[in-house]
PAVEXDREN-440025 format. One line per 5 residues: for each residue x, y, z of N, C-alpha, C. Coordinates in nm, 3 decimals. Layout:
BEGIN
X/Y/Z/X/Y/Z/X/Y/Z ~ ...
//
This chain:
BEGIN
0.515/2.068/-2.837/0.450/1.940/-2.857/0.358/1.942/-2.979 ~ 0.288/2.055/-2.997/0.197/2.066/-3.111/0.273/2.065/-3.242 ~ 0.399/2.117/-3.243/0.479/2.113/-3.364/0.510/1.970/-3.403 ~ 0.541/1.887/-3.304/0.569/1.746/-3.330/0.444/1.679/-3.387 ~ 0.329/1.710/-3.328/0.203/1.652/-3.377/0.175/1.695/-3.520
0.199/1.825/-3.550/0.179/1.873/-3.686/0.270/1.802/-3.784 ~ 0.396/1.782/-3.743/0.492/1.713/-3.829/0.451/1.570/-3.855 ~ 0.403/1.501/-3.750/0.359/1.363/-3.764/0.238/1.356/-3.857 ~ 0.146/1.451/-3.840/0.028/1.453/-3.925/0.066/1.475/-4.070 ~ 0.157/1.568/-4.092/0.200/1.597/-4.228/0.269/1.478/-4.292
0.354/1.408/-4.214/0.420/1.289/-4.265/0.317/1.183/-4.303 ~ 0.214/1.167/-4.218/0.112/1.068/-4.244/0.036/1.099/-4.372 ~ 0.005/1.227/-4.392/-0.070/1.269/-4.510/0.011/1.247/-4.637 ~ 0.143/1.272/-4.631/0.225/1.267/-4.752/0.282/1.129/-4.782 ~ 0.305/1.048/-4.679/0.373/0.920/-4.700/0.290/0.825/-4.784
0.161/0.810/-4.751/0.077/0.715/-4.824/0.075/0.740/-4.974 ~ 0.035/0.860/-5.020/0.035/0.887/-5.164/0.174/0.876/-5.227 ~ 0.278/0.919/-5.154/0.414/0.913/-5.209/0.459/0.769/-5.231 ~ 0.435/0.683/-5.133/0.472/0.543/-5.146/0.391/0.475/-5.255 ~ 0.263/0.509/-5.264/0.178/0.453/-5.369/0.232/0.489/-5.507
0.271/0.616/-5.523/0.328/0.658/-5.650/0.458/0.585/-5.682 ~ 0.537/0.555/-5.578/0.663/0.483/-5.600/0.639/0.349/-5.668 ~ 0.551/0.271/-5.610/0.532/0.135/-5.661/0.445/0.132/-5.786 ~ 0.358/0.231/-5.803/0.287/0.245/-5.929/0.386/0.279/-6.040 ~ 0.483/0.366/-6.007/0.585/0.401/-6.105/0.672/0.283/-6.143
0.711/0.203/-6.043/0.791/0.083/-6.071/0.714/-0.013/-6.161 ~ 0.586/-0.034/-6.129/0.503/-0.126/-6.208/0.474/-0.071/-6.348 ~ 0.466/0.062/-6.361/0.431/0.121/-6.490/0.553/0.143/-6.580 ~ 0.657/0.207/-6.526/0.771/0.245/-6.610/0.867/0.129/-6.640 ~ 0.889/0.040/-6.543/0.989/-0.065/-6.562/0.959/-0.154/-6.683
0.835/-0.204/-6.701/0.808/-0.286/-6.819/0.835/-0.214/-6.952 ~ 0.812/-0.083/-6.953/0.837/-0.006/-7.076/0.985/-0.008/-7.111 ~ 1.070/0.016/-7.011/1.214/0.018/-7.035/1.271/-0.123/-7.056 ~ 1.208/-0.222/-6.995/1.256/-0.360/-7.012/1.250/-0.403/-7.158 ~ 1.148/-0.355/-7.231/1.134/-0.390/-7.372/1.248/-0.333/-7.457
1.313/-0.228/-7.406/1.421/-0.162/-7.481/1.560/-0.207/-7.438 ~ 1.567/-0.286/-7.330/1.697/-0.335/-7.282/1.760/-0.429/-7.384 ~ 1.891/-0.413/-7.400/1.963/-0.499/-7.492/1.965/-0.449/-7.635 ~ 1.877/-0.352/-7.664/1.875/-0.293/-7.800/1.905/-0.143/-7.791 ~ 1.807/-0.067/-7.743/1.826/0.077/-7.727/1.896/0.110/-7.595
1.863/0.034/-7.492/1.916/0.062/-7.357/2.010/-0.049/-7.312 ~ 2.106/-0.014/-7.224/2.196/-0.117/-7.168/2.119/-0.216/-7.080 ~ 2.174/-0.334/-7.063/2.113/-0.434/-6.975/2.112/-0.384/-6.831 ~ 2.014/-0.427/-6.756/1.999/-0.394/-6.614/1.976/-0.244/-6.588 ~ 1.925/-0.173/-6.689/1.904/-0.029/-6.672/1.758/0.008/-6.648
1.667/-0.087/-6.669/1.523/-0.055/-6.663/1.479/-0.009/-6.525 ~ 1.530/-0.073/-6.420/1.488/-0.036/-6.284/1.534/0.106/-6.250 ~ 1.658/0.139/-6.284/1.710/0.272/-6.256/1.635/0.380/-6.333 ~ 1.607/0.355/-6.460/1.534/0.453/-6.541/1.390/0.467/-6.491 ~ 1.331/0.357/-6.447/1.197/0.364/-6.387/1.200/0.450/-6.261
1.308/0.439/-6.184/1.324/0.520/-6.064/1.334/0.668/-6.096 ~ 1.409/0.702/-6.199/1.424/0.842/-6.239/1.289/0.900/-6.281 ~ 1.218/0.828/-6.367/1.088/0.877/-6.414/0.987/0.889/-6.300 ~ 0.988/0.791/-6.210/0.898/0.795/-6.096/0.932/0.911/-6.004 ~ 1.061/0.934/-5.984/1.104/1.045/-5.900/1.060/1.180/-5.953
1.072/1.198/-6.083/1.027/1.323/-6.146/0.876/1.340/-6.129 ~ 0.804/1.230/-6.152/0.658/1.233/-6.137/0.619/1.271/-5.995 ~ 0.684/1.209/-5.898/0.656/1.239/-5.757/0.682/1.385/-5.723 ~ 0.800/1.432/-5.762/0.842/1.567/-5.724/0.749/1.674/-5.780 ~ 0.707/1.656/-5.905/0.628/1.758/-5.973/0.482/1.755/-5.928
0.428/1.636/-5.909/0.284/1.626/-5.880/0.249/1.637/-5.732 ~ 0.340/1.595/-5.643/0.298/1.579/-5.506/0.402/1.620/-5.402 ~ 0.522/1.569/-5.414/0.618/1.575/-5.304/0.664/1.717/-5.272 ~ 0.699/1.796/-5.374/0.754/1.929/-5.347/0.659/2.018/-5.268 ~ 0.532/2.033/-5.308/0.442/2.118/-5.229/0.421/2.065/-5.086
0.402/1.933/-5.071/0.379/1.878/-4.938/0.503/1.891/-4.849 ~ 0.620/1.871/-4.907/0.743/1.887/-4.830/0.762/2.033/-4.788 ~ 0.727/2.125/-4.877/0.736/2.267/-4.846/0.648/2.301/-4.726 ~ 0.524/2.252/-4.728/0.431/2.278/-4.618/0.483/2.214/-4.489 ~ 0.532/2.093/-4.497/0.583/2.023/-4.379/0.700/2.096/-4.317
0.794/2.139/-4.401/0.913/2.208/-4.350/0.875/2.339/-4.283 ~ 0.782/2.413/-4.344/0.738/2.540/-4.286/0.676/2.518/-4.147 ~ 0.595/2.415/-4.134/0.532/2.388/-4.005/0.633/2.339/-3.902 ~ 0.728/2.259/-3.944/0.824/2.202/-3.851/0.931/2.301/-3.807 ~ 0.959/2.401/-3.888/1.064/2.498/-3.855/1.009/2.627/-3.794
0.877/2.636/-3.782/0.817/2.755/-3.721/0.846/2.755/-3.571 ~ 0.902/2.864/-3.523/0.938/2.876/-3.382/0.842/2.975/-3.315 ~ 0.763/2.926/-3.220/0.668/3.011/-3.148/0.674/2.977/-2.999 ~ 0.627/3.070/-2.917/0.626/3.049/-2.773/0.501/2.977/-2.726 ~ 0.391/2.997/-2.795/0.268/2.929/-2.757/0.180/2.912/-2.881
0.073/2.833/-2.866/-0.013/2.798/-2.977/-0.078/2.920/-3.042 ~ -0.110/3.023/-2.963/-0.176/3.142/-3.018/-0.087/3.220/-3.113 ~ 0.044/3.203/-3.101/0.136/3.275/-3.187/0.162/3.203/-3.319 ~ 0.109/3.084/-3.333/0.137/3.006/-3.453/0.085/3.078/-3.578 ~ 0.163/3.073/-3.681/0.123/3.131/-3.810/0.055/3.026/-3.897
0.107/2.904/-3.890/0.056/2.797/-3.975/-0.029/2.698/-3.894 ~ -0.149/2.668/-3.945/-0.238/2.574/-3.878/-0.295/2.478/-3.983 ~ -0.239/2.360/-3.994/-0.295/2.260/-4.084/-0.250/2.276/-4.228 ~ -0.282/2.176/-4.308/-0.237/2.168/-4.446/-0.291/2.281/-4.533 ~ -0.424/2.295/-4.535/-0.487/2.395/-4.622/-0.449/2.536/-4.579
-0.450/2.561/-4.449/-0.417/2.694/-4.397/-0.273/2.731/-4.433 ~ -0.181/2.639/-4.415/-0.041/2.667/-4.446/-0.022/2.694/-4.594 ~ -0.084/2.610/-4.677/-0.073/2.629/-4.822/-0.130/2.763/-4.866 ~ -0.245/2.800/-4.811/-0.309/2.926/-4.851/-0.225/3.047/-4.809 ~ -0.163/3.041/-4.689/-0.079/3.151/-4.644/0.045/3.166/-4.733
0.106/3.055/-4.767/0.225/3.059/-4.854/0.189/3.118/-4.990 ~ 0.078/3.072/-5.048/0.037/3.121/-5.180/0.001/3.269/-5.174 ~ -0.073/3.309/-5.070/-0.118/3.448/-5.058/-0.002/3.544/-5.036 ~ 0.094/3.505/-4.954/0.203/3.596/-4.918/0.324/3.586/-5.011 ~ 0.344/3.469/-5.070/0.466/3.449/-5.149/0.441/3.408/-5.294
0.315/3.382/-5.327/0.283/3.338/-5.462/0.279/3.187/-5.474 ~ 0.209/3.138/-5.576/0.193/2.994/-5.595/0.326/2.923/-5.615 ~ 0.418/2.988/-5.684/0.547/2.925/-5.714/0.628/2.896/-5.587 ~ 0.593/2.963/-5.477/0.665/2.938/-5.352/0.646/2.794/-5.304 ~ 0.533/2.734/-5.341/0.509/2.596/-5.304/0.609/2.502/-5.371
0.672/2.551/-5.476/0.768/2.469/-5.551/0.911/2.515/-5.528 ~ 0.934/2.585/-5.419/1.071/2.617/-5.381/1.147/2.488/-5.356 ~ 1.266/2.479/-5.410/1.344/2.356/-5.394/1.302/2.246/-5.489 ~ 1.229/2.279/-5.597/1.183/2.177/-5.691/1.299/2.100/-5.752 ~ 1.403/2.171/-5.795/1.516/2.104/-5.858/1.583/2.007/-5.761
1.601/2.052/-5.637/1.662/1.964/-5.536/1.571/1.846/-5.505 ~ 1.440/1.869/-5.506/1.346/1.760/-5.478/1.346/1.659/-5.592 ~ 1.349/1.709/-5.716/1.358/1.619/-5.833/1.485/1.535/-5.824 ~ 1.596/1.600/-5.789/1.723/1.528/-5.776/1.715/1.424/-5.666 ~ 1.656/1.462/-5.552/1.645/1.368/-5.440/1.557/1.250/-5.475
1.439/1.276/-5.529/1.346/1.168/-5.560/1.400/1.078/-5.671 ~ 1.453/1.138/-5.778/1.502/1.059/-5.892/1.623/0.976/-5.855 ~ 1.722/1.039/-5.791/1.842/0.968/-5.752/1.810/0.863/-5.647 ~ 1.724/0.898/-5.551/1.689/0.804/-5.446/1.619/0.680/-5.500 ~ 1.526/0.700/-5.594/1.453/0.586/-5.649/1.538/0.508/-5.749
1.630/0.576/-5.816/1.725/0.504/-5.901/1.805/0.405/-5.816 ~ 1.857/0.454/-5.704/1.934/0.368/-5.612/1.845/0.258/-5.555 ~ 1.727/0.296/-5.511/1.635/0.202/-5.444/1.592/0.089/-5.536 ~ 1.541/0.124/-5.654/1.490/0.022/-5.745/1.603/-0.066/-5.799 ~ 1.714/-0.002/-5.836/1.826/-0.080/-5.890/1.882/-0.176/-5.786
1.904/-0.126/-5.664/1.959/-0.211/-5.559/1.864/-0.326/-5.528 ~ 1.736/-0.297/-5.522/1.639/-0.402/-5.490/1.639/-0.511/-5.598 ~ 1.634/-0.471/-5.724/1.630/-0.569/-5.833/1.758/-0.652/-5.837 ~ 1.874/-0.588/-5.815/2.001/-0.660/-5.818/2.015/-0.755/-5.699 ~ 1.969/-0.714/-5.582/1.974/-0.802/-5.465/1.880/-0.921/-5.484
1.765/-0.897/-5.543/1.674/-1.008/-5.575/1.741/-1.105/-5.672 ~ 1.810/-1.051/-5.771/1.877/-1.135/-5.870/1.985/-1.221/-5.805 ~ 2.054/-1.165/-5.705/2.156/-1.242/-5.634/2.094/-1.361/-5.561 ~ 1.980/-1.340/-5.498/1.911/-1.450/-5.430/1.867/-1.556/-5.531 ~ 1.818/-1.511/-5.646/1.769/-1.606/-5.746/1.883/-1.689/-5.804
1.998/-1.625/-5.826/2.114/-1.698/-5.879/2.167/-1.799/-5.779 ~ 2.158/-1.764/-5.650/2.207/-1.854/-5.545/2.111/-1.969/-5.517 ~ 1.989/-1.959/-5.566/1.889/-2.061/-5.540/1.913/-2.186/-5.625 ~ 1.874/-2.302/-5.573/1.886/-2.427/-5.650/1.791/-2.427/-5.769 ~ 1.684/-2.349/-5.758/1.589/-2.332/-5.869/1.573/-2.184/-5.897
1.650/-2.131/-5.995/1.646/-1.987/-6.025/1.509/-1.935/-6.065 ~ 1.421/-2.026/-6.109/1.287/-1.984/-6.153/1.185/-1.984/-6.039 ~ 1.225/-2.034/-5.922/1.133/-2.039/-5.808/1.113/-1.899/-5.750 ~ 0.996/-1.876/-5.695/0.967/-1.748/-5.632/1.049/-1.731/-5.505 ~ 1.092/-1.610/-5.479/1.167/-1.583/-5.357/1.072/-1.583/-5.237
1.129/-1.608/-5.121/1.051/-1.604/-4.999/1.036/-1.460/-4.952 ~ 0.939/-1.438/-4.864/0.911/-1.303/-4.816/1.032/-1.240/-4.747 ~ 1.107/-1.321/-4.670/1.221/-1.264/-4.598/1.329/-1.216/-4.694 ~ 1.337/-1.280/-4.812/1.436/-1.236/-4.911/1.394/-1.104/-4.974 ~ 1.264/-1.086/-4.997/1.214/-0.956/-5.044/1.237/-0.849/-4.938
1.214/-0.885/-4.812/1.231/-0.789/-4.703/1.378/-0.750/-4.689 ~ 1.467/-0.845/-4.697/1.610/-0.815/-4.686/1.654/-0.725/-4.802 ~ 1.611/-0.758/-4.923/1.649/-0.678/-5.041/1.595/-0.536/-5.029 ~ 1.469/-0.522/-4.986/1.410/-0.389/-4.971/1.475/-0.309/-4.861 ~ 1.504/-0.375/-4.748/1.569/-0.305/-4.638/1.708/-0.256/-4.672
1.787/-0.343/-4.736/1.924/-0.304/-4.774/1.923/-0.196/-4.882 ~ 1.826/-0.202/-4.972/1.815/-0.097/-5.074/1.792/0.038/-5.008 ~ 1.710/0.041/-4.905/1.682/0.167/-4.837/1.799/0.213/-4.750 ~ 1.883/0.121/-4.705/2.006/0.161/-4.636/2.094/0.243/-4.730 ~ 2.107/0.194/-4.853/2.185/0.268/-4.954/2.122/0.404/-4.983
1.990/0.406/-4.991/1.920/0.533/-5.015/1.946/0.631/-4.902 ~ 1.945/0.581/-4.779/1.967/0.668/-4.664/2.099/0.741/-4.668 ~ 2.201/0.674/-4.723/2.334/0.736/-4.732/2.348/0.817/-4.859 ~ 2.322/0.756/-4.973/2.351/0.819/-5.102/2.253/0.930/-5.137 ~ 2.133/0.927/-5.077/2.034/1.030/-5.110/2.029/1.142/-5.008
2.121/1.139/-4.912/2.122/1.242/-4.809/2.153/1.382/-4.863 ~ 2.254/1.400/-4.950/2.286/1.536/-4.997/2.169/1.613/-5.058 ~ 2.096/1.558/-5.158/1.984/1.636/-5.211/1.873/1.658/-5.110 ~ 1.857/1.566/-5.014/1.754/1.583/-4.912/1.788/1.700/-4.820 ~ 1.915/1.710/-4.780/1.960/1.819/-4.693/1.945/1.953/-4.766
1.985/1.957/-4.892/1.975/2.081/-4.970/1.830/2.123/-4.987 ~ 1.744/2.027/-5.017/1.601/2.056/-5.033/1.543/2.117/-4.907 ~ 1.576/2.060/-4.792/1.524/2.110/-4.664/1.575/2.251/-4.635 ~ 1.702/2.276/-4.663/1.758/2.410/-4.641/1.684/2.513/-4.726 ~ 1.654/2.479/-4.850/1.589/2.575/-4.940/1.445/2.604/-4.899
1.377/2.506/-4.839/1.237/2.524/-4.806/1.215/2.586/-4.668 ~ 1.321/2.601/-4.590/1.311/2.667/-4.460/1.273/2.814/-4.482 ~ 1.179/2.862/-4.404/1.132/3.001/-4.420/1.244/3.102/-4.396 ~ 1.346/3.064/-4.320/1.458/3.155/-4.294/1.572/3.139/-4.392 ~ 1.548/3.067/-4.501/1.654/3.041/-4.598/1.700/3.169/-4.667
1.833/3.184/-4.679/1.889/3.302/-4.747/1.957/3.262/-4.878 ~ 1.940/3.138/-4.920/2.003/3.091/-5.043/1.926/3.140/-5.165 ~ 2.000/3.177/-5.269/1.938/3.228/-5.391/1.872/3.117/-5.471 ~ 1.937/3.003/-5.479/1.886/2.890/-5.555/1.958/2.762/-5.509 ~ 1.931/2.652/-5.577/1.989/2.523/-5.538/2.141/2.526/-5.543
2.197/2.577/-5.652/2.342/2.579/-5.668/2.409/2.667/-5.563 ~ 2.345/2.778/-5.531/2.399/2.867/-5.427/2.402/2.796/-5.293 ~ 2.298/2.718/-5.264/2.293/2.642/-5.139/2.405/2.539/-5.134 ~ 2.424/2.467/-5.243/2.529/2.365/-5.250/2.667/2.427/-5.229 ~ 2.694/2.537/-5.298/2.824/2.603/-5.286/2.847/2.656/-5.145
2.745/2.718/-5.088/2.759/2.776/-4.954/2.783/2.668/-4.849 ~ 2.710/2.558/-4.859/2.727/2.449/-4.762/2.866/2.387/-4.774 ~ 2.910/2.363/-4.896/3.041/2.301/-4.917/3.153/2.391/-4.867 ~ 3.140/2.521/-4.890/3.245/2.616/-4.852/3.246/2.643/-4.702 ~ 3.129/2.664/-4.645/3.120/2.707/-4.505/3.113/2.592/-4.404
3.056/2.479/-4.446/3.034/2.369/-4.351/3.105/2.240/-4.386 ~ 3.156/2.232/-4.507/3.227/2.111/-4.548/3.136/2.005/-4.608 ~ 3.196/1.907/-4.671/3.121/1.802/-4.740/3.035/1.721/-4.644 ~ 3.083/1.702/-4.521/3.008/1.620/-4.426/2.871/1.679/-4.391 ~ 2.854/1.809/-4.416/2.724/1.872/-4.385/2.611/1.815/-4.471
2.647/1.761/-4.588/2.547/1.705/-4.678/2.495/1.570/-4.627 ~ 2.563/1.513/-4.528/2.524/1.381/-4.479/2.471/1.384/-4.336 ~ 2.435/1.503/-4.288/2.379/1.514/-4.154/2.245/1.442/-4.147 ~ 2.230/1.364/-4.043/2.104/1.291/-4.024/2.093/1.163/-4.102 ~ 2.202/1.120/-4.168/2.195/0.998/-4.250/2.156/0.876/-4.168
2.219/0.862/-4.050/2.191/0.745/-3.967/2.046/0.743/-3.922 ~ 1.993/0.859/-3.889/1.852/0.866/-3.848/1.760/0.828/-3.965 ~ 1.797/0.871/-4.085/1.718/0.836/-4.204/1.722/0.686/-4.228 ~ 1.840/0.625/-4.210/1.852/0.480/-4.231/1.763/0.405/-4.132 ~ 1.769/0.447/-4.005/1.687/0.382/-3.903/1.539/0.395/-3.934
1.502/0.509/-3.993/1.361/0.534/-4.023/1.313/0.460/-4.148 ~ 1.394/0.460/-4.254/1.343/0.410/-4.383/1.378/0.265/-4.414 ~ 1.481/0.209/-4.350/1.519/0.070/-4.381/1.408/-0.029/-4.347 ~ 1.348/-0.022/-4.227/1.236/-0.114/-4.198/1.118/-0.092/-4.293 ~ 1.094/0.035/-4.327/0.985/0.065/-4.419/1.006/0.002/-4.555
1.130/0.008/-4.606/1.161/-0.054/-4.734/1.140/-0.203/-4.733 ~ 1.178/-0.268/-4.622/1.160/-0.412/-4.610/1.011/-0.449/-4.616 ~ 0.930/-0.377/-4.542/0.787/-0.406/-4.539/0.720/-0.373/-4.672 ~ 0.755/-0.257/-4.728/0.690/-0.212/-4.851/0.717/-0.305/-4.968 ~ 0.841/-0.346/-4.987/0.872/-0.433/-5.100/0.811/-0.572/-5.083
0.808/-0.622/-4.959/0.744/-0.753/-4.935/0.596/-0.746/-4.969 ~ 0.530/-0.637/-4.929/0.388/-0.620/-4.958/0.366/-0.599/-5.108 ~ 0.455/-0.524/-5.171/0.446/-0.500/-5.315/0.452/-0.632/-5.392 ~ 0.546/-0.718/-5.355/0.561/-0.847/-5.424/0.440/-0.935/-5.401 ~ 0.387/-0.935/-5.280/0.269/-1.015/-5.251/0.149/-0.967/-5.331
0.131/-0.836/-5.337/0.019/-0.779/-5.413/0.036/-0.805/-5.562 ~ 0.159/-0.794/-5.613/0.186/-0.818/-5.754/0.155/-0.963/-5.790 ~ 0.195/-1.056/-5.704/0.167/-1.198/-5.726/0.017/-1.223/-5.727 ~ -0.053/-1.161/-5.633/-0.197/-1.177/-5.624/-0.266/-1.127/-5.751 ~ -0.225/-1.008/-5.797/-0.286/-0.951/-5.919/-0.256/-1.035/-6.041
-0.133/-1.087/-6.049/-0.096/-1.173/-6.163/-0.178/-1.302/-6.163 ~ -0.202/-1.357/-6.045/-0.283/-1.478/-6.036/-0.428/-1.452/-6.077 ~ -0.478/-1.336/-6.036/-0.616/-1.299/-6.073/-0.627/-1.281/-6.224 ~ -0.528/-1.214/-6.283/-0.531/-1.189/-6.428/-0.514/-1.316/-6.510 ~ -0.444/-1.413/-6.455/-0.420/-1.537/-6.529/-0.540/-1.632/-6.526
-0.635/-1.605/-6.438/-0.752/-1.694/-6.427/-0.854/-1.667/-6.538
//
């Protein structure tokens, strides 16, 4: 039971900053790439490129170390609380650094970069394109979309993420497990494909969809509302 509590605590600690970075990245990187669309960059590429840059930023600054700590706590097998090796965020991080070196916190970095970048490329691109479909279907293409349309677009975008981003997520988790015997990311990919088949890369996809689709709907609706509010404040 305590392992479940630790996992929930770790998710709570990591989700807030990670989600904040996502939408800060969308707001920061997308306008930069939009200015280059049609000249240097292809049309409709700004959202995807913003997702890639945001994913790299997330993986390097925050996600990889926190995911490493979370996986270690969740995969630790003990008979009772006194046998636990890892206790809390700081304790787990200090044990990993002391016993395995600082770089151990970045085990699976390449897989995490791939997961975050690819996942946000899919997420941002799908959301922007679904929004565009609603706007084209509207009698007034310049009118603001309703909240339910933002929620639908965000939810469906995360459904795609749940499926298409499963492979790098599975590989990342395998590499960060304390019992991992893989030499590196490529070795993990080859071993899984050879020994377990392609379907092994999609284990847990349905559970991920159930978990993240509602979150995407709520997050994008709140993001749009906050963006509108800030734009109104700046225009006054």
